[in-house]
N, C-alpha and C positions, 0 to 999 in steps of 0.2 A: 037590559036592566039587571043589576046585580041583586041576587036574592039576599035579603037581610037575615042573618042569623042572630037572634036576640041573645041567646045564651051561648057561652063558650062550649064548642064541641068537645067531646071526650077524646083524650089522647088514646090512640089504639093500644098503647102499653097498659093503660088502666083496664081496658076491655080484656086483654090477655089475662091480667091478674084476677079480675073479678069474675069473668065468665068462664075461664078455663083453668087456671092454676088452682084457685080455691076449691071450686066444686069437684075437680078431679083429684084433689090432694096431691098435686105435683109441685115440686120445688122448681126454682129457676134452673138449677143444675139438671134436673130430670128433663125438663122441656128442651133445654139447650142441647142435650144429648140426642133427643128425638129429632130436633131440627138440624143437627149437624153444624151448630155454631158454638162459639165459645160462651161460657157462662157470662163473661164480662159484656159481650155484645148484647145478649138477651137482657141482662140486668139493666143496662142503659135504657133499653126500650121500655121495659116494664116500669122503670122509675121515671119515665117521661123525659129522659135526657138525650134520647136519640130518636130518629125517625125510622119509619118502616121504609125500607128500600124495595124496589121491584123484586130483587132476589129474595128478600125476607118475606115479601107478600106471597111469592110462589111456595116457599117452604111452609108458611103458616097455612096456606090453603090446602096443601097436601096433608099436613098433620091433622087439621081440624075439619077437613071435608067442607071447606068453604070455597069462595072464589078469590083469586088474587085481587080482583077489582074491589071487593069488600074492604080489604085492608088498605089499599091505596086510596080509596075514596075517604075512608076515615082519616087517614093522614093528611090528605089534601084539604079536607074541611077544617081540620085543626090548624094546619099551616096558614091557610087563607085568613082564618079568624085572627090568628096571632099577628099576621102581617098588617091586617086592617086596623087592629086595636093597639099595636105597640109602636107604630110609626105613622105620622101623618104626612110624611114626605110625598107619598103617592098622590095626595090631594092637590099638590102644586102642579101636577101635569095638566096642561091645557088640552081639551079635546081637539082633535084635528077636524077642520071644517068638513062636513059631509061631501061637499062638491069635490074636494081634494081626494077624499077616500074613494069616491066612486068614479074618478076620472081615469085611474090606471086600468090597464087591461084592454 
């Protein structure tokens, strides 16, 4: 059963902005330099126009002493919510009968 998320999850870029950039008084340029990425790359994430990649999750986890999983989970929750709420096409999929699913192997 899919877990229902009632409110839209926060984009990881907003978390970077609110929980790290602001309290640490860092600019996007500062943080990009710590992370070893371009200002443009980080700016897209912070402005919620790009996703956290596994590579970026590793960089953020080193910089902020977190886990890469934290960042990838935030991104996954955001992406899943978006997919579920922006398109209904997935609802057209018919479940495969259980006897078919369990007959292979």
